[in-house]
MARLUM-843336 format. One line per field, with one value per atom (N, C-alpha, C): atom name; x, z, y. Coordinates in pm, 1 decimal. Each point is the difference from the previous one (the first is absolute). Layout:
residues N
a = (CA  ...)
c1 = (X  ...)
c3 = (Z  ...)
c2 = (Y  ...)
***
This chain:
residues 236
a = (N  CA  C  N  CA  C  N  CA  C  N  CA  C  N  CA  C  N  CA  C  N  CA  C  N  CA  C  N  CA  C  N  CA  C  N  CA  C  N  CA  C  N  CA  C  N  CA  C  N  CA  C  N  CA  C  N  CA  C  N  CA  C  N  CA  C  N  CA  C  N  CA  C  N  CA  C  N  CA  C  N  CA  C  N  CA  C  N  CA  C  N  CA  C  N  CA  C  N  CA  C  N  CA  C  N  CA  C  N  CA  C  N  CA  C  N  CA  C  N  CA  C  N  CA  C  N  CA  C  N  CA  C  N  CA  C  N  CA  C  N  CA  C  N  CA  C  N  CA  C  N  CA  C  N  CA  C  N  CA  C  N  CA  C  N  CA  C  N  CA  C  N  CA  C  N  CA  C  N  CA  C  N  CA  C  N  CA  C  N  CA  C  N  CA  C  N  CA  C  N  CA  C  N  CA  C  N  CA  C  N  CA  C  N  CA  C  N  CA  C  N  CA  C  N  CA  C  N  CA  C  N  CA  C  N  CA  C  N  CA  C  N  CA  C  N  CA  C  N  CA  C  N  CA  C  N  CA  C  N  CA  C  N  CA  C  N  CA  C  N  CA  C  N  CA  C  N  CA  C  N  CA  C  N  CA  C  N  CA  C  N  CA  C  N  CA  C  N  CA  C  N  CA  C  N  CA  C  N  CA  C  N  CA  C  N  CA  C  N  CA  C  N  CA  C  N  CA  C  N  CA  C  N  CA  C  N  CA  C  N  CA  C  N  CA  C  N  CA  C  N  CA  C  N  CA  C  N  CA  C  N  CA  C  N  CA  C  N  CA  C  N  CA  C  N  CA  C  N  CA  C  N  CA  C  N  CA  C  N  CA  C  N  CA  C  N  CA  C  N  CA  C  N  CA  C  N  CA  C  N  CA  C  N  CA  C  N  CA  C  N  CA  C  N  CA  C  N  CA  C  N  CA  C  N  CA  C  N  CA  C  N  CA  C  N  CA  C  N  CA  C  N  CA  C  N  CA  C  N  CA  C  N  CA  C  N  CA  C  N  CA  C  N  CA  C  N  CA  C  N  CA  C  N  CA  C  N  CA  C  N  CA  C  N  CA  C  N  CA  C  N  CA  C  N  CA  C  N  CA  C  N  CA  C  N  CA  C  N  CA  C  N  CA  C  N  CA  C  N  CA  C  N  CA  C  N  CA  C  N  CA  C  N  CA  C  N  CA  C  N  CA  C  N  CA  C  N  CA  C  N  CA  C  N  CA  C  N  CA  C  N  CA  C  N  CA  C  N  CA  C  N  CA  C  N  CA  C  N  CA  C  N  CA  C  N  CA  C  N  CA  C  N  CA  C  N  CA  C  N  CA  C  N  CA  C  N  CA  C  N  CA  C  N  CA  C  N  CA  C  N  CA  C  N  CA  C  N  CA  C  N  CA  C  N  CA  C  N  CA  C  N  CA  C  N  CA  C  N  CA  C  N  CA  C  N  CA  C  N  CA  C  N  CA  C  N  CA  C  N  CA  C  N  CA  C  N  CA  C  N  CA  C  N  CA  C  N  CA  C  N  CA  C  N  CA  C  N  CA  C  N  CA  C  N  CA  C  N  CA  C  N  CA  C  N  CA  C  N  CA  C  N  CA  C  N  CA  C  N  CA  C  N  CA  C  N  CA  C  N  CA  C  N  CA  C  N  CA  C  N  CA  C  N  CA  C  N  CA  C  N  CA  C  N  CA  C  N  CA  C  N  CA  C  N  CA  C  N  CA  C  N  CA  C  N  CA  C  N  CA  C  N  CA  C  N  CA  C  N  CA  C  N  CA  C  N  CA  C  N  CA  C  N  CA  C)
c1 = (6199.7  101.6  -48.2  38.5  -39.4  56.7  -92.8  53.4  -111.1  61.2  -100.6  -20.4  -132.2  -32.0  -111.1  -15.6  -112.1  -73.2  -124.7  -59.1  -24.7  12.5  -4.9  -87.8  -148.4  -106.7  -89.4  -64.9  -109.4  -133.8  -12.9  -108.8  -22.2  -95.0  -38.1  -10.5  -87.8  -28.0  142.2  84.4  133.0  81.0  -2.1  63.3  -55.9  -120.3  -88.3  50.0  11.0  33.8  136.0  89.9  150.9  23.2  -71.1  -0.4  -53.1  -107.5  -49.7  107.4  62.3  73.8  138.1  49.5  109.0  -30.5  -124.4  -36.7  -20.5  -56.6  -33.2  142.6  71.5  117.3  129.4  32.4  138.7  -1.1  109.8  28.3  56.7  -15.5  43.5  -81.3  66.4  -77.6  -32.8  -125.8  -47.0  1.6  97.5  5.9  -110.4  -30.9  -103.8  -48.3  -124.1  -48.1  -15.9  66.5  -3.2  -67.1  -101.6  -96.5  60.8  113.0  60.0  143.1  90.4  134.0  40.4  -52.1  34.9  -9.9  -102.2  -27.5  125.6  30.7  108.3  139.7  26.0  122.9  19.6  -137.2  41.6  1.3  -36.7  7.8  151.2  47.2  121.1  125.0  -18.3  87.0  42.5  -115.6  35.3  13.9  -33.5  -18.3  77.2  48.0  73.5  -92.1  0.7  -58.4  97.1  -28.6  79.2  -27.5  -115.8  -41.4  -150.6  -20.6  -135.0  -57.0  -144.0  -88.8  -39.0  23.8  -27.7  -77.1  -111.7  -86.1  44.4  5.9  63.3  -109.9  -116.8  -92.4  -65.0  33.4  -37.0  -8.7  -85.7  -13.9  124.2  8.2  118.2  136.2  25.2  144.4  -21.4  38.8  -1.4  71.7  -7.1  103.8  139.2  12.3  113.5  94.2  -98.5  73.3  9.2  -71.0  25.4  117.5  26.2  123.1  118.3  10.4  106.2  37.4  -86.4  9.0  56.0  -15.1  26.2  149.3  59.5  122.2  34.0  130.6  32.0  2.9  2.3  -14.0  -124.8  -93.6  -143.1  -32.4  -50.2  -51.7  -134.6  -37.9  -145.6  -50.3  -125.7  -82.6  -108.3  3.0  -102.1  -127.5  -100.0  -141.4  -71.9  -24.7  -68.6  -79.7  -101.3  -65.2  70.2  114.8  67.2  121.1  9.6  122.3  120.4  -48.1  89.0  135.9  -37.7  104.2  114.9  -40.9  100.1  146.4  44.7  148.9  38.3  -65.6  23.7  27.4  -88.5  7.4  134.6  67.1  130.7  102.1  -17.8  99.2  18.0  -94.4  3.3  11.9  -4.3  36.1  -126.1  -36.6  -146.7  41.8  -78.4  4.1  -119.6  -109.8  -87.8  -93.1  -81.5  -93.5  -131.9  -103.7  -130.1  -92.0  -54.2  -114.7  -134.3  -78.2  -147.5  -80.0  -123.1  -11.7  85.0  48.1  102.5  -58.0  19.2  -61.5  86.9  -62.0  78.7  109.0  0.2  105.4  113.4  -29.1  120.7  55.2  -101.7  58.6  99.7  -46.1  86.1  140.8  -2.3  114.1  91.0  -60.1  65.9  54.5  -68.3  58.5  118.3  10.8  122.1  114.3  -18.6  97.6  40.3  -78.3  17.2  91.3  -44.9  68.5  149.6  6.8  107.6  119.7  -65.2  84.3  60.4  -79.3  54.1  97.7  -55.3  97.5  141.8  7.6  133.7  75.1  -81.1  64.5  85.7  127.6  65.6  -3.3  28.7  -14.9  141.4  -16.8  116.1  16.1  119.5  11.7  58.9  3.1  64.8  137.4  47.4  149.7  70.2  -88.5  62.5  128.3  105.7  109.5  -15.8  70.7  10.3  -126.5  -95.1  -120.7  -71.7  -1.7  -78.4  97.7  125.5  92.2  -10.5  107.7  -18.6  -88.2  -102.9  -121.9  -135.6  -87.9  -138.5  -74.4  -112.0  -80.1  -104.3  -7.6  -121.2  -80.6  -123.5  -104.0  -15.5  15.8  2.0  -76.6  -150.4  -103.9  -9.5  2.6  -34.0  141.6  111.2  128.8  71.2  70.1  59.7  165.8  51.7  121.8  97.9  123.9  86.9  93.3  -1.2  66.3  121.9  120.0  89.9  14.7  -2.9  4.7  114.6  115.2  103.7  -25.5  -98.4  9.7  -107.8  -87.9  -85.5  64.5  -37.5  44.0  -91.1  -137.3  -78.3  -153.5  -85.8  -143.1  -59.9  -116.9  -63.3  -156.9  -57.9  -146.2  -72.3  -99.5  -70.5  -153.5  -63.1  -148.3  -21.4  -69.8  -27.3  109.8  110.6  107.3  122.1  105.5  149.4  83.2  63.9  111.6  134.1  32.1  133.7  99.4  101.8  84.5  149.2  42.2  127.8  76.8  133.7  70.9  -68.4  -49.5  -35.0  -149.9  -84.7  -135.8  -91.7  -129.2  -100.3  -109.0  -25.9  -132.4  -114.5  -121.1  -122.0  -30.0  -18.2  -39.9  -128.5  -114.0  -107.5  4.9  65.0  12.8  20.0  2.4  21.3  146.7  65.8  154.4  11.5  -95.8  -13.8  25.0  -57.7  -17.6  140.3  60.0  138.3  115.7  -31.5  102.3  10.2  -115.4  -11.9  78.3  17.2  66.3  142.1  41.2  137.8  105.3  108.0  108.6  110.0  98.3  109.4  79.9  35.6  29.4  -123.1  -108.6  -123.0  -43.8  -9.3  -46.1  -107.1  -91.4  -93.4  53.6  -14.8  52.4  -100.0  -117.8  -113.2  -124.9  -130.8  -126.6  -9.0  71.2  0.6  113.8  81.5  150.4  52.0  27.3  93.1  135.3  112.3  106.7  106.0  60.0  127.0  124.0  42.5  127.3  108.6  10.0  125.7  0.9  -91.8  -4.3  11.3  8.7  7.4  136.6  -12.6  123.4  48.5  -99.9  51.6  -137.9  24.4  -103.8  29.9  -90.9  32.3  -136.9  34.5  -116.8  -100.4  -132.3  -95.3  -54.0  115.9  -21.1  117.8  -35.0  80.5  1.6  121.9  8.8  30.4  -75.4  25.2  14.4  98.1  47.6  -58.4  -71.1  -4.8  -145.2  -69.3  -118.6  22.4  -50.6  9.6  -137.0  2.4  -137.0  13.8  -112.7  -9.8  8.4  64.2  -8.8  -92.9  -104.3  -98.0  54.8  -51.5  25.6  -32.6  -120.1  -49.2  95.4  81.8  89.5  149.1  41.6  129.1  82.2  -51.2  93.9  24.0  -95.2  15.7  98.5  -24.4  93.0  121.3  53.9  124.8  66.5  -62.0  44.2  70.6  -59.6  38.9  141.2  -27.5  129.4  116.7  -19.2  92.2  90.6  -49.1  61.9  104.6  -12.3  95.2  75.4  6.8  69.0  137.4  112.5  119.5  30.4)
c3 = (11094.0  -71.8  -117.3  -117.9  -105.3  -23.8  0.0  -14.1  -85.7  -71.6  -72.5  36.8  -3.5  75.0  -70.7  21.8  -59.8  116.4  -15.9  98.6  -69.3  74.6  -51.2  126.4  -27.5  99.0  -83.9  27.9  -54.5  48.5  79.2  97.5  -57.8  -80.6  -61.1  128.2  89.4  110.8  90.3  4.4  54.7  -73.1  -123.7  -119.8  -10.3  -0.2  31.8  101.2  107.6  141.4  -9.1  -43.2  -7.8  -103.8  -111.9  -99.6  38.4  93.9  66.3  98.7  82.2  86.6  -55.6  -116.6  -75.1  -49.0  -65.3  -66.9  108.5  107.2  113.5  84.2  7.5  101.7  -59.0  -122.0  -75.5  -120.5  -56.4  -142.3  -77.3  37.7  -91.6  -115.6  -100.8  -131.8  8.8  20.9  -32.0  -133.0  -36.5  -152.1  -60.3  93.0  -47.8  125.3  -39.0  121.3  -74.9  70.7  -61.0  120.6  -83.7  92.6  -1.4  -66.4  23.2  -17.2  57.9  -24.9  -152.2  -69.5  -153.9  -58.1  25.0  -74.0  63.2  109.4  67.2  -66.2  -13.8  -75.4  -124.8  -77.4  -136.3  -3.9  98.2  7.1  36.8  101.2  53.4  -82.9  -92.8  -114.4  -79.0  -30.4  -94.0  80.8  118.7  60.6  151.7  18.2  131.0  99.3  137.0  80.1  143.0  85.3  142.2  73.2  18.9  85.4  -34.6  73.7  -44.7  140.8  -2.6  105.3  -54.7  109.9  -53.3  115.1  -54.1  94.4  4.1  96.5  11.1  -43.9  50.1  -34.2  -126.6  -116.1  -137.8  -60.3  -83.2  -80.8  -108.0  -58.2  -113.2  79.6  32.6  83.9  118.3  110.6  111.7  -1.5  95.1  -10.0  38.5  68.8  37.4  -119.1  -65.8  -126.9  -102.8  -20.3  -88.1  38.3  114.5  44.4  -30.6  11.7  -37.5  -150.6  -74.1  -155.0  -40.7  79.8  -27.4  6.3  -75.4  24.8  143.7  36.1  144.7  53.5  -69.7  44.1  -3.1  -20.1  7.4  135.3  33.9  139.0  -1.3  141.6  16.4  117.8  -8.5  124.0  -0.3  85.6  -1.0  66.6  -62.1  71.7  5.4  131.9  33.7  105.6  24.4  126.2  87.9  -50.3  63.4  71.5  145.6  70.9  -16.1  -21.3  11.4  -119.0  -92.6  -118.4  28.3  104.0  28.3  -22.3  82.4  4.8  -141.3  -59.7  -128.2  -96.5  7.6  -103.2  11.4  97.6  -2.7  -46.6  -66.8  -85.0  -132.5  -27.3  -137.1  52.5  -111.2  38.9  47.0  129.0  40.0  75.6  -24.4  82.3  108.6  -30.0  109.8  -10.7  81.3  33.5  38.4  -71.8  34.9  5.9  128.5  26.7  -16.8  -85.1  -30.0  110.0  26.2  -99.5  38.5  -80.9  -12.2  54.3  120.0  40.9  -45.8  -19.3  -24.8  98.6  101.7  94.0  -20.4  -7.8  -61.1  -145.3  -73.2  -139.4  5.4  72.6  3.8  85.6  82.5  55.3  -103.8  -98.3  -90.0  -99.6  -20.5  -103.0  60.0  96.0  94.6  -34.3  36.0  -21.0  -138.4  -102.2  -142.2  -42.9  20.3  -38.4  52.0  150.6  58.9  -64.7  -41.3  -64.4  -111.0  -90.0  -127.2  -1.4  114.4  24.3  30.3  77.0  48.7  -104.1  -101.0  -91.4  -103.3  -25.4  -93.4  -128.9  -116.8  -137.2  2.9  -65.1  0.4  -135.2  -55.5  -112.3  34.6  -101.6  33.5  0.2  -72.4  -9.7  79.2  114.3  99.1  60.1  39.2  39.3  155.0  91.5  113.7  90.2  -61.9  89.5  -0.1  -86.4  -6.5  10.3  -25.7  -8.7  -152.2  -51.8  -120.4  -15.3  48.9  -0.5  5.6  -19.9  20.7  42.8  42.3  30.6  -94.4  -9.5  -85.0  96.6  -38.1  82.2  -85.3  79.0  -16.7  103.5  -42.2  81.6  102.1  123.3  107.7  57.6  -53.0  43.9  -90.0  28.9  -78.4  -8.4  -118.5  -42.3  -17.9  56.7  -22.7  -131.3  -92.4  -120.5  -9.9  -36.1  -33.4  -148.2  -39.4  -131.3  -86.6  56.9  -67.7  -50.8  80.8  -27.8  -109.6  -41.9  -97.6  -150.5  -48.4  -148.6  -111.9  21.3  -84.2  44.6  -57.2  28.4  -113.8  9.1  -135.1  29.5  -92.2  6.3  -38.9  74.7  -52.3  34.2  -87.9  7.0  123.0  104.9  122.1  83.3  -0.8  76.3  -70.2  99.1  -35.0  68.9  -64.6  50.3  24.1  126.6  39.2  9.7  -78.6  -11.1  59.0  104.0  42.6  -36.4  25.5  -33.7  82.7  126.6  91.5  -6.4  -36.2  2.8  -94.1  -7.2  -94.8  81.8  2.8  79.3  -82.9  31.8  -67.5  66.6  -76.8  60.3  -72.7  95.8  -71.4  -37.3  -110.1  -46.9  -126.6  -75.9  -138.2  -10.9  -109.2  -48.7  6.1  -61.1  -24.5  167.6  69.8  146.7  39.0  -5.9  57.0  -68.4  -161.2  -48.0  37.2  50.0  40.7  153.2  56.2  135.2  -6.5  -102.9  -15.7  -77.4  35.4  -42.5  -72.7  -71.8  -33.2  121.1  -17.6  -136.6  -37.0  43.4  -68.6  -118.3  -109.6  -135.2  -50.5  -74.8  -74.4  -134.1  -32.2  -147.2  -88.2  62.8  -72.9  60.8  -56.1  65.7  113.5  -2.9  120.8  99.3  -44.7  92.2  42.2  124.8  48.5  69.1  -40.5  54.5  58.4  89.4  79.8  -91.0  -34.7  -84.8  65.9  125.2  82.8  -19.5  -34.7  -14.2  -134.9  -106.0  -152.7  -8.7  -72.8  -63.8  -116.6  -90.4  -163.5  -60.4  -111.2  -94.3  -147.9  -51.2  -125.7  -85.7  -135.8  -74.1  83.2  -1.6  68.4  116.7  78.7  102.7  135.2  107.9  121.8  51.0  97.3  69.5  139.7  101.3  147.8  43.5  45.3  45.0  -131.0  31.9  -128.5  -61.2  62.7  -77.6  -105.9  -131.7  -124.8  0.7  4.9  -19.7  -130.5  -50.1  -113.2  39.8  -103.0  10.4  -107.9  31.5  -104.7  -60.7  -129.1  -77.7  73.9  59.6  62.6  132.8  74.5  98.8  -41.5  -107.7  -34.3  -7.6  -50.7  -17.2  155.5  69.9  139.1  70.7  -5.7  57.6  -36.4  -144.9  -51.8  47.0  10.5  52.3  155.8  56.0  129.0  -15.0  -84.8  -15.9  -52.3  -90.5  -67.4  95.8  125.0  83.4  88.1  -5.6  44.8  -100.3  -119.3  -109.9  -28.3  -17.0  -33.4  -145.4)
c2 = (11212.0  -83.1  -60.9  10.0  -69.7  -140.6  -109.7  -135.6  -59.6  -114.8  -64.5  -156.8  -39.1  -127.6  -72.0  -114.6  -85.2  -69.3  -44.8  -75.1  -144.9  -98.6  -137.5  -63.7  -35.2  -41.7  -58.6  -109.8  -50.5  37.3  64.7  58.1  150.0  0.1  168.1  91.0  -45.4  94.7  56.1  -99.9  43.1  72.6  -29.7  91.3  131.6  25.4  136.4  83.9  -65.9  55.4  59.5  -92.3  49.0  116.1  -14.9  103.4  163.7  -31.2  111.9  70.0  -94.5  46.7  54.4  -44.8  53.1  134.4  23.2  134.3  94.4  -13.1  79.1  51.9  -122.9  35.7  25.6  -29.0  12.2  67.3  32.2  46.3  -122.9  -118.2  -107.9  -23.6  -65.4  -12.1  -152.7  -42.3  -132.8  -56.9  -85.3  -21.1  -83.0  -106.0  -90.9  -87.0  -53.5  -82.1  -156.0  -84.8  -121.4  -112.5  -73.0  -95.6  -141.1  -37.0  -129.5  18.0  -93.9  1.8  -8.1  -56.6  -14.7  120.5  83.3  118.4  97.1  -7.1  72.8  -26.6  -134.7  -44.1  66.1  16.2  36.7  155.2  55.2  146.6  37.0  -77.0  44.4  -65.1  -75.5  -54.8  134.2  94.0  130.6  106.0  29.1  110.8  13.4  98.5  40.6  59.8  -34.2  58.3  27.5  93.4  -0.7  -121.0  -28.8  -106.8  -49.5  -122.9  -64.0  -19.6  13.7  -26.7  -155.5  -106.4  -140.9  -59.9  -61.9  -93.2  -133.7  -70.2  -141.5  -95.7  -5.2  -90.7  31.0  -66.3  12.8  -127.2  -17.1  -133.1  -9.3  -121.5  -11.2  -10.7  129.4  13.0  96.8  -52.5  67.0  125.4  109.4  109.8  -55.7  -77.7  -69.3  -54.9  -79.7  -56.3  88.8  108.2  103.8  94.5  1.7  109.3  -104.1  -109.7  -107.3  16.9  34.7  13.2  127.6  94.8  133.0  54.9  88.2  32.2  37.1  -41.6  2.2  132.5  97.4  150.3  37.5  -53.5  45.6  29.3  115.6  49.3  -34.1  -43.4  -63.0  50.4  46.6  10.6  -90.5  -110.4  -100.7  43.6  -36.3  39.3  -151.5  -26.6  -117.8  0.0  -99.2  -18.4  -98.0  -63.4  -105.2  63.5  -7.7  50.3  -102.6  -139.1  -100.8  13.1  78.8  -6.8  111.7  82.3  112.7  -18.7  -134.2  -0.8  -65.4  -74.0  -47.1  106.5  105.6  125.4  68.3  -12.5  95.8  -79.3  -122.6  -64.1  69.3  92.5  76.6  134.9  95.8  135.1  72.4  -43.0  46.9  136.7  86.9  144.2  -1.9  -64.1  0.1  -112.9  -23.0  -110.6  38.0  25.7  85.7  -122.7  -1.3  -89.0  65.3  -86.9  21.8  -17.8  101.3  95.1  125.2  50.3  115.8  138.5  59.2  107.3  119.3  118.3  129.1  18.6  -14.6  36.6  -111.4  -121.2  -81.9  8.8  53.0  21.1  114.4  106.4  126.5  -22.7  -97.8  -51.9  -66.3  -69.0  -77.5  97.6  103.8  104.6  81.5  11.3  50.9  -107.2  -114.4  -114.0  -6.6  -15.2  -11.1  108.0  134.1  119.7  29.9  -38.8  -2.6  -97.3  -127.1  -92.1  45.6  58.3  57.3  119.8  88.8  117.0  -36.4  -119.3  -48.9  -75.5  -59.6  -90.6  92.2  -84.5  72.7  -61.5  32.2  -72.8  -78.2  -130.7  -82.9  -61.0  -21.3  -86.0  -123.8  -99.2  -129.8  20.7  102.9  7.1  124.1  41.9  90.5  -66.1  83.4  -45.5  -34.4  90.7  -41.5  31.8  93.1  6.0  -119.1  -88.8  -124.3  -107.7  32.8  -121.0  -46.3  -93.4  -40.5  -116.9  2.1  -112.5  69.7  -109.7  42.8  -123.3  1.4  -111.8  -51.6  -118.7  -81.9  -70.8  15.1  -77.8  -152.7  -98.1  -136.8  -65.3  0.9  -84.0  104.5  -31.1  89.7  73.9  -43.3  45.3  106.4  72.9  99.4  -19.6  -42.9  -50.2  122.9  -1.8  105.6  -29.3  74.9  -25.4  89.1  -31.1  96.6  35.6  131.4  28.4  -46.8  -14.1  -60.7  -138.9  -89.8  -120.3  -43.7  109.8  -15.6  -4.5  -118.1  -7.0  81.9  -9.6  49.2  0.5  95.9  -29.7  -31.1  -108.3  -39.5  18.2  82.2  19.7  -123.6  -34.4  -106.0  32.7  30.8  52.6  107.7  -57.8  94.7  -6.6  -87.9  -20.2  45.3  19.5  5.4  -101.6  -61.8  -95.2  64.7  13.1  38.1  -133.4  16.8  -110.9  41.8  -81.4  9.6  -143.5  -0.9  -133.5  -107.6  40.9  -114.0  -36.8  98.1  -21.8  89.9  -28.1  90.9  20.8  140.0  28.6  64.2  -24.0  68.7  120.5  112.9  117.1  54.2  30.1  44.8  162.1  22.2  138.6  -20.2  140.6  -6.4  34.5  -21.9  21.0  163.6  55.8  153.0  56.1  -49.6  50.7  -13.8  -127.2  -26.4  102.1  16.1  70.7  154.9  52.3  118.6  39.6  -117.5  -16.0  -15.7  -36.6  -54.3  90.2  0.4  91.0  -77.4  34.0  -66.4  -79.2  -108.3  -70.3  -84.2  20.0  -63.4  71.7  -63.2  37.7  -91.7  75.6  -61.7  -45.4  -120.0  -47.7  -64.2  -24.3  -56.0  22.1  -21.1  24.7  -99.2  -107.9  -88.0  -13.1  79.4  -9.3  119.5  3.2  108.2  -89.2  54.4  -77.5  81.9  -80.4  77.0  2.7  116.2  13.0  -55.1  -2.5  -47.1  -149.6  -65.6  -165.7  -35.0  94.2  -28.7  -58.9  -105.0  -72.8  52.1  -8.5  43.9  28.3  65.4  48.6  -68.5  -57.9  -63.2  21.8  59.8  47.9  53.5  -41.8  54.0  -63.7  -46.3  -90.8  36.5  -13.9  18.5  -138.1  2.4  -141.1  35.1  -34.0  24.2  -127.8  -37.4  -150.2  -96.5  -91.7  -110.5  52.4  94.4  54.0  92.3  -15.5  71.9  78.5  134.6  71.9  106.7  13.0  105.8  143.6  77.5  123.0  55.6  84.4  22.2  132.6  6.5  132.2  138.1  -13.8  113.5  46.7  -85.9  27.6  8.5  -57.8  -14.0  113.1  111.5  121.5  58.4  4.3  66.7  -103.6  -113.7  -116.1  0.5  24.5  1.4  150.7  93.9  119.8  -25.5  -77.2  -14.2  -103.4  -85.2  -104.0  77.7  80.2  110.6  73.0  28.9  74.5  -67.4  -158.8  -69.6  -68.5  37.6  -50.1  37.2  -73.8  36.3  27.5)
***
């Protein structure tokens, strides 16, 4: 099965062993080897992989601390010499928990588990109807918050984060606005490099601005035509 992954581990010998096991036992594509959490964060901001191999005991940021910063849908295979973190690891999207030293037998068992997971997994979008319901989950700390699509006013891009805004609250999501846009369907529309809005929450349009509740947001020239085409379909 063709899958893409990365290794995040500060121990070169552990990285080399895992790389060898991957090459000998799978058809997976190892995209990159990262020797610290910050290097991994920089890579994952710009690249997508199916899952990551993540060590727990690392300097600067531990594997658990890094996992808490990653997008909530990131699939993880933890690789560690410490069994005591096993229960905590499953607060994330953990597929498996490999104890070091990793043997060939245990790795092959993990391969079966990982590939079985992805064979059963069905693609989903944020805007799927009854299959996912009219909601999705946002990771907030170690918890997953259930958010109804109809309650979202807009998404605002802020550097490495997205601010999800409802009438009641604002949540930060560690993802890019472009990634969110690819998962959303109408009534969500991109109106600016920094904004995706829910048109069902739209109150009025005035000049190059829109109003959602009391919030005034810009409509950029780049997205104006496509946005107005959608509005014209509802125009008397």
